[in-house]
C-alpha positions as CSV (number, residue, x, y, z in Angstrom):
1,X,-12.7,15.2,41.7
2,X,-13.9,17.1,38.5
3,X,-12.7,14.4,36.2
4,X,-14.4,11.8,38.4
5,X,-17.7,13.7,38.2
6,X,-17.3,14.0,34.5
7,X,-16.7,10.3,34.1
8,X,-19.8,9.5,36.3
9,X,-22.0,11.8,34.0
10,X,-20.6,10.0,30.9
11,X,-21.3,6.6,32.4
12,X,-24.9,7.6,33.2
13,X,-25.5,8.9,29.6
14,X,-24.1,5.5,28.3
15,X,-26.5,3.6,30.6
16,X,-29.3,5.9,29.3
17,X,-28.5,5.1,25.7
18,X,-28.2,1.3,26.3
19,X,-31.5,1.3,28.2
20,X,-33.4,3.3,25.6
21,X,-32.1,1.0,22.8
22,X,-33.2,-2.2,24.8
23,X,-36.6,-0.9,25.9
24,X,-37.4,0.4,22.4
25,X,-36.8,-2.9,20.9
26,X,-39.2,-4.3,23.6
27,X,-41.9,-1.8,22.5
28,X,-41.7,0.2,25.8
29,X,-41.6,4.0,26.1
30,X,-38.3,5.8,26.5
31,X,-39.5,7.2,29.9
32,X,-39.0,3.8,31.6
33,X,-35.3,3.8,30.3
34,X,-34.7,7.1,31.9
35,X,-36.3,5.9,35.2
36,X,-34.0,2.7,35.0
37,X,-31.0,5.0,34.5
38,X,-31.9,7.1,37.5
39,X,-32.3,3.9,39.6
40,X,-28.8,2.6,38.5
41,X,-26.9,5.9,39.0
42,X,-28.9,7.1,42.1
43,X,-28.9,6.2,45.7
44,X,-30.4,2.8,45.1
45,X,-27.5,2.0,42.5
46,X,-24.0,3.2,42.3
47,X,-24.9,6.4,44.2
48,X,-23.1,8.7,41.6
49,X,-25.6,11.5,42.1
50,X,-28.4,12.5,44.4
51,X,-31.9,13.7,43.4
52,X,-31.0,17.1,44.9
53,X,-28.0,17.4,42.4
54,X,-30.3,16.8,39.5
55,X,-33.1,19.0,40.8
56,X,-32.2,22.3,39.0
57,X,-31.6,20.8,35.6
58,X,-34.7,18.6,36.0
59,X,-36.9,21.6,36.7
60,X,-35.7,23.1,33.4
61,X,-37.0,20.0,31.7
62,X,-40.5,20.5,33.3
63,X,-40.4,24.1,32.1
64,X,-39.6,23.2,28.5
65,X,-42.3,20.4,28.6
66,X,-44.9,22.9,29.7
67,X,-43.7,25.4,27.1
68,X,-44.2,22.7,24.5
69,X,-47.6,21.9,25.9
70,X,-48.5,25.5,25.6
71,X,-47.5,25.6,21.9
72,X,-49.9,22.6,21.3
73,X,-52.7,24.2,23.3
74,X,-55.2,25.4,20.5
75,X,-58.1,27.5,21.8
76,X,-60.2,26.8,18.5
77,X,-59.6,23.1,18.9
78,X,-60.6,23.3,22.5
79,X,-63.7,25.1,21.7
80,X,-64.7,22.6,18.9
81,X,-64.4,19.8,21.4
82,X,-65.8,21.6,24.4
83,X,-68.6,19.2,25.2
84,X,-66.4,16.2,25.6
85,X,-63.4,18.0,26.9
86,X,-65.2,19.9,29.7
87,X,-67.9,17.3,30.2
88,X,-66.2,14.0,30.1
89,X,-62.7,15.3,30.9
90,X,-63.7,17.3,34.0
91,X,-65.9,14.4,35.3
92,X,-63.0,12.0,34.9
93,X,-60.5,14.2,36.7
94,X,-62.9,15.1,39.5
95,X,-64.4,11.7,40.2
96,X,-61.0,9.9,40.0
97,X,-59.3,12.6,42.2
98,X,-62.1,12.4,44.9
99,X,-62.3,8.6,45.0
100,X,-58.4,8.3,45.2
101,X,-58.4,11.0,48.0
102,X,-61.1,9.1,49.9
103,X,-59.2,5.9,49.7
104,X,-55.9,7.7,50.7
105,X,-57.7,9.2,53.8
106,X,-58.8,5.7,54.8
107,X,-55.2,4.6,54.6
108,X,-54.4,7.2,57.2
109,X,-52.8,9.8,54.9
110,X,-53.3,13.5,55.7
111,X,-55.6,15.7,53.6
112,X,-52.6,17.4,51.9
113,X,-51.1,14.1,51.0
114,X,-54.5,12.7,49.9
115,X,-54.9,15.7,47.5
116,X,-51.4,15.1,46.0
117,X,-52.2,11.3,45.6
118,X,-55.6,11.9,44.0
119,X,-54.2,14.5,41.6
120,X,-51.3,12.2,40.5
121,X,-53.5,9.1,40.0
122,X,-56.2,11.1,38.0
123,X,-53.7,12.0,35.2
124,X,-52.9,9.7,32.2
125,X,-50.1,9.6,29.8
126,X,-50.9,12.0,26.9
127,X,-47.5,11.2,25.0
128,X,-47.9,7.4,25.2
129,X,-51.7,7.2,24.4
130,X,-51.5,9.6,21.5
131,X,-48.5,7.9,20.0
132,X,-50.2,4.4,20.2
133,X,-53.6,5.7,18.9
134,X,-51.8,7.3,16.0
135,X,-49.8,4.1,15.2
136,X,-53.0,2.0,15.2
137,X,-54.9,4.6,13.1
138,X,-57.5,5.1,15.8
139,X,-57.3,8.9,16.4
140,X,-60.4,9.4,14.3
141,X,-62.3,6.4,15.7
142,X,-64.9,7.3,18.4
143,X,-62.7,5.8,21.3
144,X,-59.8,7.8,19.9
145,X,-61.8,11.1,20.0
146,X,-63.0,10.3,23.5
147,X,-59.4,9.5,24.7
148,X,-58.0,12.8,23.3
149,X,-60.8,14.9,24.9
150,X,-60.0,13.5,28.4
151,X,-56.3,13.9,27.8
152,X,-56.8,17.5,26.7
153,X,-58.7,18.3,29.8
154,X,-56.1,16.6,32.0
155,X,-53.4,18.8,30.5
156,X,-55.4,21.8,31.3
157,X,-55.9,20.6,34.9
158,X,-52.1,20.5,35.4
159,X,-52.2,24.4,35.4
160,X,-54.3,24.8,38.7
161,X,-52.3,22.0,40.2
162,X,-49.1,23.9,39.6
163,X,-50.7,26.8,41.4
164,X,-52.1,24.7,44.2
165,X,-49.0,22.8,45.2
166,X,-47.0,25.8,46.6
167,X,-50.0,26.8,48.6
168,X,-50.4,23.3,50.0
169,X,-46.6,23.5,51.1
170,X,-47.0,26.8,52.8
171,X,-50.1,26.0,54.7
172,X,-49.9,22.3,55.3
173,X,-52.8,21.0,57.4
174,X,-54.0,24.4,58.2
175,X,-55.0,25.0,54.6
176,X,-57.8,27.6,54.2
177,X,-60.1,27.8,51.3
178,X,-59.6,31.5,51.1
179,X,-55.9,30.9,50.6
180,X,-56.5,28.7,47.6
181,X,-59.0,31.2,46.3
182,X,-56.4,34.0,46.4
183,X,-53.8,31.8,45.0
184,X,-55.9,30.9,42.0
185,X,-56.9,34.7,41.7
186,X,-53.3,35.5,41.6
187,X,-52.7,32.9,39.0
188,X,-55.6,34.1,36.9
189,X,-54.4,37.8,37.2
190,X,-50.8,36.8,36.2
191,X,-52.2,34.8,33.3
192,X,-54.2,37.8,32.1
193,X,-51.3,40.2,32.5
194,X,-48.8,38.0,30.7
195,X,-51.3,37.3,28.0
196,X,-52.0,41.1,27.5
197,X,-48.3,41.9,27.4
198,X,-47.3,38.9,25.4
199,X,-49.9,39.3,22.7
200,X,-48.4,42.8,22.1
201,X,-44.7,42.2,22.7
202,X,-43.9,38.6,21.7
203,X,-44.9,38.8,18.1
204,X,-42.9,42.0,17.5
205,X,-39.9,40.4,19.3
206,X,-40.0,37.2,17.1
207,X,-40.6,39.3,13.9
208,X,-37.3,41.1,14.7
209,X,-35.6,37.8,15.5
210,X,-37.0,36.1,12.2
211,X,-35.7,39.1,10.2
212,X,-32.1,38.5,11.4
213,X,-32.2,35.0,9.8
214,X,-30.1,33.6,12.6
215,X,-31.1,30.2,13.8
216,X,-28.9,30.5,16.9
217,X,-30.7,33.8,17.8
218,X,-34.1,32.2,17.2
219,X,-33.4,29.3,19.6
220,X,-31.8,31.5,22.2
221,X,-34.8,33.9,22.1
222,X,-37.1,30.9,22.6
223,X,-35.2,29.5,25.5
224,X,-35.1,33.0,27.1
225,X,-38.8,33.7,26.7
226,X,-39.7,30.3,28.3
227,X,-37.4,30.8,31.2
228,X,-38.1,34.5,31.8
229,X,-41.9,34.0,32.0
230,X,-41.2,31.0,34.3
231,X,-39.1,33.3,36.6
232,X,-41.8,35.9,36.7
233,X,-44.5,33.4,37.9
234,X,-42.0,32.0,40.4
235,X,-41.4,35.5,41.7
236,X,-45.2,35.8,42.1
237,X,-45.2,32.6,44.3
238,X,-46.4,30.4,41.6
239,X,-44.6,27.7,39.6
240,X,-41.9,28.2,36.8
241,X,-43.7,25.6,34.6
242,X,-47.0,27.7,34.8
243,X,-45.2,30.7,33.3
244,X,-43.6,28.6,30.6
245,X,-47.1,27.2,29.7
246,X,-48.4,30.7,29.3
247,X,-45.4,31.6,27.1
248,X,-46.2,28.7,24.9
249,X,-49.9,29.5,24.7
250,X,-49.0,33.0,23.6
251,X,-46.7,31.8,20.8
252,X,-48.9,28.7,19.9
253,X,-51.2,30.8,17.6
254,X,-48.3,32.7,15.9
255,X,-46.8,31.9,12.5
256,X,-43.6,30.8,14.3
257,X,-45.2,27.9,16.2
258,X,-43.8,25.1,14.0
259,X,-40.3,26.5,14.1
260,X,-40.4,27.1,17.9
261,X,-41.6,23.6,18.4
262,X,-38.8,22.1,16.2
263,X,-36.2,24.3,17.9
264,X,-37.2,23.6,21.6
265,X,-37.6,19.8,21.0
266,X,-34.0,18.7,21.4
267,X,-33.5,20.8,24.5
268,X,-36.8,19.6,26.0
269,X,-36.2,15.9,25.2
270,X,-32.8,16.0,26.7
271,X,-33.8,17.9,29.9
272,X,-36.9,15.9,30.3
273,X,-34.7,12.8,30.2
274,X,-32.7,14.3,33.0
275,X,-35.9,14.9,34.8
276,X,-37.1,11.4,34.6
277,X,-33.6,10.1,35.5
278,X,-34.0,12.3,38.8
279,X,-37.4,10.7,39.4
280,X,-35.7,7.3,39.2
281,X,-33.3,8.4,41.8
282,X,-36.2,8.8,44.2
283,X,-36.8,5.1,44.2
284,X,-35.7,3.3,47.3
285,X,-35.5,-0.4,46.4
286,X,-35.4,-1.5,50.0
287,X,-38.8,0.0,50.3
288,X,-39.9,-1.6,47.0
289,X,-38.6,-5.0,48.2
290,X,-40.4,-4.5,51.4
291,X,-43.7,-3.4,50.2
292,X,-43.7,-5.0,46.7
293,X,-47.2,-6.8,47.4
294,X,-48.7,-3.3,48.2
295,X,-47.3,-1.8,45.0
296,X,-48.8,-4.6,43.0
297,X,-52.1,-4.3,44.8
298,X,-52.2,-0.6,44.3
299,X,-51.3,-0.9,40.6
300,X,-54.2,-3.3,40.0
301,X,-56.5,-1.1,42.0
302,X,-55.4,2.1,40.0
303,X,-55.8,0.5,36.5
304,X,-59.2,-1.2,37.3
305,X,-60.4,1.8,39.2
306,X,-59.6,4.4,36.5
307,X,-61.0,2.2,33.8
308,X,-64.2,1.7,35.7
309,X,-64.6,5.4,36.3
310,X,-64.1,6.2,32.6
311,X,-66.4,3.3,31.5
312,X,-69.2,4.3,34.0
313,X,-69.1,8.0,32.8
314,X,-69.1,7.0,29.2
315,X,-72.0,4.6,29.6
316,X,-73.8,7.4,31.5
317,X,-73.3,9.6,28.4
318,X,-74.9,6.8,26.3
319,X,-71.7,5.9,24.4
320,X,-71.4,2.4,22.9
321,X,-70.0,-0.4,24.9
322,X,-67.1,-1.1,22.7
323,X,-66.0,2.7,22.6
324,X,-66.5,2.9,26.4
325,X,-64.3,-0.2,27.1
326,X,-61.6,0.9,24.6
327,X,-61.4,4.5,25.9
328,X,-61.3,3.2,29.6
329,X,-58.4,0.8,29.0
330,X,-56.6,3.5,26.9
331,X,-56.7,5.9,29.8
332,X,-56.0,3.4,32.7
333,X,-52.4,4.3,33.2
334,X,-50.8,7.0,35.2
335,X,-49.1,9.7,33.1
336,X,-45.8,11.6,32.8
337,X,-47.4,14.8,34.5
338,X,-48.0,12.6,37.5
339,X,-44.2,12.5,37.8
340,X,-44.1,16.3,37.7
341,X,-46.8,16.5,40.4
342,X,-45.0,13.8,42.6
343,X,-41.6,15.6,42.0
344,X,-42.9,19.0,43.1
345,X,-44.7,17.4,46.0
346,X,-41.3,15.8,47.2
347,X,-39.5,19.1,46.8
348,X,-42.3,21.0,48.8
349,X,-42.1,18.1,51.3
350,X,-45.7,17.2,50.9
351,X,-45.0,13.4,50.6
352,X,-42.7,11.2,52.6
353,X,-40.3,8.8,50.9
354,X,-42.3,5.6,51.3
355,X,-45.5,7.2,49.7
356,X,-43.6,8.8,46.8
357,X,-41.6,5.6,46.0
358,X,-44.8,3.6,46.0
359,X,-46.6,6.0,43.7
360,X,-43.6,6.3,41.3
361,X,-43.4,2.5,41.1
362,X,-47.1,2.2,40.4
363,X,-46.8,5.0,37.7
364,X,-43.8,3.2,36.1
365,X,-45.5,-0.3,36.0
366,X,-48.7,1.3,34.7
367,X,-46.9,2.9,31.9
368,X,-45.1,-0.3,30.9
369,X,-48.5,-2.0,30.7
370,X,-50.1,0.9,28.7
371,X,-48.8,-0.2,25.2
372,X,-50.4,-3.6,25.6
373,X,-53.6,-2.2,27.0
374,X,-54.1,0.5,24.3
375,X,-53.2,-2.0,21.4
376,X,-55.5,-4.7,22.7
377,X,-58.4,-2.4,23.9
378,X,-60.6,-3.0,21.0
379,X,-60.0,-6.8,21.1
380,X,-60.7,-6.9,24.8
381,X,-63.9,-5.0,24.1
382,X,-65.0,-7.4,21.5
383,X,-64.3,-10.4,23.8
384,X,-66.4,-8.8,26.5
385,X,-69.2,-8.5,24.0
386,X,-68.8,-12.2,23.2
387,X,-67.3,-11.6,19.7
388,X,-64.0,-13.0,18.4
389,X,-61.1,-10.6,18.5
390,X,-59.9,-9.3,15.2
391,X,-57.4,-6.8,14.0
392,X,-59.4,-3.6,14.1
393,X,-56.7,-1.7,12.2
394,X,-57.2,-3.8,9.1
395,X,-60.5,-2.9,7.7
396,X,-62.3,-5.2,5.2
397,X,-60.7,-4.4,1.9
398,X,-63.2,-4.1,-1.0
399,X,-63.1,-2.6,-4.4
400,X,-65.3,-2.8,-7.4
401,X,-63.5,-4.4,-10.4
402,X,-64.9,-4.1,-13.9
403,X,-65.4,-7.1,-16.2
404,X,-62.0,-6.6,-17.8
405,X,-60.3,-6.8,-14.4
406,X,-58.3,-3.8,-15.1
407,X,-57.4,-3.2,-11.4
408,X,-54.2,-1.3,-10.6
409,X,-52.8,-2.2,-7.1
410,X,-50.6,0.6,-5.7
411,X,-48.4,-0.4,-2.8
412,X,-47.4,2.8,-0.9
413,X,-49.3,6.1,-0.7
414,X,-46.5,8.6,-0.3
415,X,-45.9,11.3,-2.9
416,X,-45.3,8.9,-5.7
417,X,-48.3,6.6,-4.9
418,X,-50.6,9.7,-4.6
419,X,-49.5,11.0,-7.9
420,X,-50.2,7.8,-9.7
421,X,-53.6,7.5,-7.9
422,X,-54.7,11.0,-9.1
423,X,-53.9,10.0,-12.7
424,X,-55.8,6.7,-12.3
425,X,-58.8,8.6,-11.0
426,X,-58.7,11.1,-13.9
427,X,-58.8,8.3,-16.3
428,X,-61.5,6.3,-14.5
429,X,-59.2,3.3,-14.0
430,X,-60.1,1.3,-10.9
431,X,-57.3,1.2,-8.3
432,X,-56.6,0.3,-4.7
433,X,-53.9,1.4,-2.5
434,X,-52.3,-0.1,0.6
435,X,-50.2,1.9,3.1
436,X,-48.8,1.5,6.6
437,X,-49.0,5.2,7.7
438,X,-52.2,5.4,9.8
439,X,-52.6,9.2,9.7
440,X,-52.2,9.2,5.9
441,X,-54.7,6.4,5.5
442,X,-57.2,8.0,7.8
443,X,-57.0,11.4,5.9
444,X,-57.3,9.7,2.4
445,X,-60.3,7.5,3.5
446,X,-62.0,10.6,4.9
447,X,-61.6,12.1,1.4
448,X,-63.1,9.1,-0.1
449,X,-60.0,7.5,-1.6
450,X,-59.8,3.7,-1.8
451,X,-56.8,3.5,0.6
452,X,-56.5,0.9,3.2
453,X,-54.2,0.2,6.1
454,X,-52.2,-3.0,5.8
455,X,-48.8,-4.6,5.8
456,X,-47.9,-5.3,2.1
457,X,-45.5,-7.9,3.1
458,X,-48.3,-10.1,4.5
459,X,-49.8,-12.7,2.1
460,X,-53.2,-12.4,3.7
461,X,-53.4,-8.6,3.2
462,X,-52.4,-8.8,-0.5
463,X,-55.1,-11.5,-1.0
464,X,-57.7,-9.2,0.6
465,X,-56.6,-6.4,-1.7
466,X,-57.3,-8.7,-4.8
467,X,-53.8,-8.9,-5.9
468,X,-54.6,-11.9,-8.1
469,X,-57.2,-9.8,-10.0
470,X,-54.7,-7.0,-10.5
471,X,-53.6,-6.2,-14.1
472,X,-50.8,-4.0,-12.8
473,X,-49.0,-3.7,-9.5
474,X,-47.0,-0.6,-8.7
475,X,-44.6,-0.8,-5.8
476,X,-43.7,2.7,-4.7
477,X,-41.7,1.9,-1.5
478,X,-38.1,3.0,-1.7
479,X,-37.1,0.8,1.2
480,X,-34.9,-2.1,0.1
481,X,-36.1,-4.4,3.0
482,X,-39.8,-4.0,1.9
483,X,-38.9,-4.6,-1.8
484,X,-37.0,-7.7,-1.1
485,X,-40.0,-9.1,0.8
486,X,-43.0,-7.8,-1.2
487,X,-41.7,-8.2,-4.8
488,X,-41.3,-12.1,-4.8
489,X,-44.6,-12.3,-2.9
490,X,-46.5,-10.3,-5.4
491,X,-44.9,-12.3,-8.3
492,X,-45.9,-15.5,-6.6
493,X,-49.5,-14.5,-6.1
494,X,-50.0,-12.8,-9.4
495,X,-47.7,-14.5,-11.9
496,X,-49.5,-12.8,-14.9
497,X,-49.6,-9.3,-13.6
498,X,-47.1,-6.6,-14.7
499,X,-45.1,-5.3,-11.8
500,X,-43.6,-1.8,-11.9
501,X,-41.1,-1.0,-9.1
502,X,-39.9,2.5,-8.2
503,X,-36.4,2.9,-6.9
504,X,-34.1,5.6,-6.0
505,X,-31.4,4.7,-8.5
506,X,-30.6,1.6,-10.6
507,X,-28.0,0.0,-8.4
508,X,-30.1,-3.1,-8.0
509,X,-32.0,-3.2,-11.3
510,X,-30.9,-6.7,-12.4
511,X,-31.7,-8.3,-9.0
512,X,-35.2,-6.7,-9.0
513,X,-35.9,-8.0,-12.4
514,X,-34.8,-11.5,-11.5
515,X,-37.1,-11.2,-8.4
516,X,-40.1,-10.7,-10.7
517,X,-40.2,-7.0,-11.6
518,X,-41.6,-6.4,-15.1
519,X,-40.0,-2.9,-15.2
520,X,-37.8,-0.9,-12.7
521,X,-38.1,2.8,-12.8
522,X,-35.1,4.5,-11.2
523,X,-36.4,7.9,-9.9
524,X,-33.2,9.9,-10.2
525,X,-32.4,8.6,-13.7
526,X,-35.9,9.1,-15.0
527,X,-35.8,12.6,-13.8
528,X,-32.6,13.2,-15.8
529,X,-34.1,11.7,-18.8
530,X,-37.2,14.1,-18.6
531,X,-34.9,17.0,-18.4
532,X,-32.9,15.7,-21.4
533,X,-36.1,15.4,-23.4
534,X,-37.0,19.0,-22.7
535,X,-33.5,20.2,-23.6
536,X,-33.5,18.3,-26.9
537,X,-37.0,19.5,-27.7
538,X,-36.1,23.2,-27.1
539,X,-33.0,22.7,-29.3
540,X,-35.3,21.7,-32.2
541,X,-34.8,17.9,-32.2
542,X,-37.9,16.1,-33.5
543,X,-40.3,14.6,-30.9
544,X,-40.1,11.2,-32.6
545,X,-36.3,11.0,-32.4
546,X,-36.4,12.2,-28.7
547,X,-38.8,9.4,-27.8
548,X,-36.8,6.8,-29.7
549,X,-33.7,7.9,-27.7
550,X,-35.5,7.7,-24.4
551,X,-36.8,4.3,-25.2
552,X,-33.3,3.1,-26.2
553,X,-31.9,4.4,-22.9
554,X,-34.5,2.4,-20.9
555,X,-33.9,-0.7,-23.0
556,X,-30.2,-0.5,-22.5
557,X,-30.5,0.1,-18.8
558,X,-29.7,3.8,-18.8
559,X,-26.3,3.3,-20.3
560,X,-25.7,7.0,-21.0
561,X,-26.6,7.9,-17.5
562,X,-23.6,5.9,-16.0
563,X,-20.2,6.9,-15.4
564,X,-19.4,10.6,-14.8
565,X,-16.2,12.6,-14.2
566,X,-15.5,12.8,-10.5
567,X,-15.6,16.0,-8.5
568,X,-14.7,17.1,-5.0
569,X,-17.7,15.4,-3.5
570,X,-17.4,11.9,-5.1
571,X,-19.4,8.8,-4.2
572,X,-16.5,6.2,-4.3
573,X,-19.1,3.4,-4.5
574,X,-20.3,4.3,-8.1
575,X,-18.7,3.8,-11.4
576,X,-17.0,6.9,-12.9
577,X,-15.5,8.1,-16.2
578,X,-11.8,8.8,-16.0
579,X,-9.5,10.2,-18.8
580,X,-6.0,8.8,-19.0
581,X,-3.5,10.7,-21.2
582,X,-0.7,8.6,-22.4
583,X,2.6,10.5,-22.7
584,X,5.7,9.3,-24.8
585,X,7.2,6.3,-22.9
586,X,3.9,5.1,-21.3
587,X,3.6,1.3,-21.0
588,X,0.6,1.1,-23.3
589,X,2.1,3.1,-26.2
590,X,2.7,0.7,-29.2
591,X,0.3,-1.8,-27.9
592,X,-3.1,-2.7,-29.5
593,X,-6.3,-2.7,-27.5
594,X,-6.5,-6.5,-27.6
595,X,-3.1,-6.7,-25.8
596,X,-4.4,-4.8,-22.8
597,X,-6.0,-7.2,-20.1
598,X,-9.3,-5.3,-19.8
599,X,-11.0,-8.2,-18.0
600,X,-8.3,-8.5,-15.4
601,X,-8.2,-4.7,-14.8
602,X,-12.1,-4.8,-14.6
603,X,-12.6,-1.5,-16.3
604,X,-14.3,-0.6,-19.6
605,X,-12.9,1.4,-22.5
606,X,-15.5,3.9,-23.6
607,X,-13.7,5.9,-26.2
608,X,-10.2,7.0,-27.5
609,X,-9.3,10.7,-28.3
610,X,-6.7,11.4,-30.9
611,X,-5.9,14.7,-32.4
612,X,-9.1,16.2,-31.0
613,X,-11.4,13.7,-32.6
614,X,-13.2,11.0,-30.4
615,X,-13.6,7.5,-31.4
616,X,-16.3,5.5,-29.6
617,X,-15.8,1.7,-29.2
618,X,-12.7,1.4,-31.3
619,X,-11.7,-1.9,-32.9
620,X,-9.5,-4.3,-30.9
621,X,-6.6,-3.9,-33.4
622,X,-6.4,-0.2,-32.7
623,X,-2.8,0.7,-32.0
624,X,-2.2,3.1,-29.1
625,X,0.2,6.2,-29.8
626,X,1.6,8.7,-27.6
627,X,-0.8,11.7,-27.0
628,X,-3.8,9.4,-27.0
629,X,-6.4,9.9,-24.4
630,X,-8.2,6.8,-23.1
631,X,-11.7,7.3,-21.6
632,X,-12.3,4.6,-19.1
633,X,-15.3,3.6,-17.0
634,X,-15.1,1.7,-13.8
635,X,-14.9,2.1,-10.0
636,X,-12.2,4.4,-8.6
637,X,-10.0,1.7,-7.1
638,X,-10.0,-0.2,-10.3
639,X,-9.4,2.9,-12.3
640,X,-6.3,3.6,-10.3
641,X,-4.8,0.2,-11.0
642,X,-5.8,0.5,-14.7
643,X,-4.1,3.9,-14.9
644,X,-0.8,2.5,-13.2
645,X,-0.8,-0.4,-15.7
646,X,-1.3,1.9,-18.8
647,X,1.4,4.3,-17.6
648,X,4.0,2.1,-15.8
649,X,3.1,-1.4,-16.6
């Protein structure tokens, strides 16, 4: 029985892995993969598990999710955005909840069920929307800022919901406002007490943990703090997730915030995956098949309804039409915290199976549509204005080029690209940069740098970046795939320009030069040369001789920087040096170097040592004697064969 249960768990994990891989390639969020896994392994599929069996582990996922949310909860940021957060955000949540409640009541649901339905529909997906806005480079656009403000208030609104749901469960239809008031009061008092105690105790605790320099103790302490605060709030009759959120808030302003977030993320992601799997187990496909038309109708109503609410509120606040439409479409889906609300409602028996299945399916389908809606939100807004859609992420690229046309085009704005740009700026040389990291581009453009978002592998983007006017093109990407695509394209569009290519090493120098590179700069080898130049200079070697040696190395493709004696951690794909000592009776003793089939052995003779003296590049008529040491260069497998030939024949 135990082995059977273990096999079922393994099969469920395999299904989850395959589902995530497939949906990721389709550009869909991983949450949907977990839901599919729950459907397959739950009562609607193979019935390996029930939702009840997964419940305890799934609750831990919610606890860690709320803890992470608390870490991200920044009071200074909230205060800076207070007008849009508490104005627009609160209006969206209240209006959407009230409208959804009203429609639910007209559909003969009870007051309690209507409250749960309204709360679930009012929330949008923070994770999906923020990720997509960041990918598009829209976080600093007006509709991005408005979307973030609403999402921030929705995250705050989850906290009173976590307090309210247990009260709804205990009182049912006989819910009294004084009960809600006392529950909220209890929550506020618990919040103040934990904040007061935590502000004093938690920093000291984590100072001691940090001094121990034990990563295991740090992770364990983080998990214990999140679970203990959750247990305290549960003991007070509130939700465990509420306590974890408070703990996250307490530690969010500390110096350990980033480390805490990094430590908790693997546990959170794994347990949240199990939580969404348990949500998938709630789905009853017989009900889905029976009421599929209702689900589609509710899905359309939810997306259009939420979009219209947000659009109306923004227009009332005198925002532009395009920003209003783009924000409305970005927030039209149902979010991951809606699953939390629905799961708790089912556990508290506030919703029946039909209602929960319908809402879960609506949430799943709306999240599946979210990537398309967010990515095309600006295009749709332009179409509604009667304008042609255009890729909003690619701004008009423009640079002032002087009469000489000395433009330097830098492809890639990472560490290397930014360093080059700083020196170009110091020397007043006009330059332009293309990069695909939206956050980096946004930060640089805010600082006034000529950096643009664009895919360098696209001919149209390079043309906009005036590649044909560039005197010099610097490719700083280390990705081989990008190099293979962009280098021939740059050479084709700018046949007269010099193209410098930065690589990690020189493994493909000849191929890159054949593809059009004027010069290839291997990062690791150039670093070694700079160190060598400093060592020689400190040893008193004249600067002119040092520069001459460096130039000789570059011209000879870094000949001295190849072939090293192997150690314990050897890369068996690189050429290495190997010394073969020839004792009396070795096969090669008595032969001349010309009699040894070097081409067949596919190794190179670098030098011969005899009687303590080293002779580089000896003549072919050199006769080998016993006691000679041959220094060979080649790959390890070829070196082994050469050594066997030299010693045994």
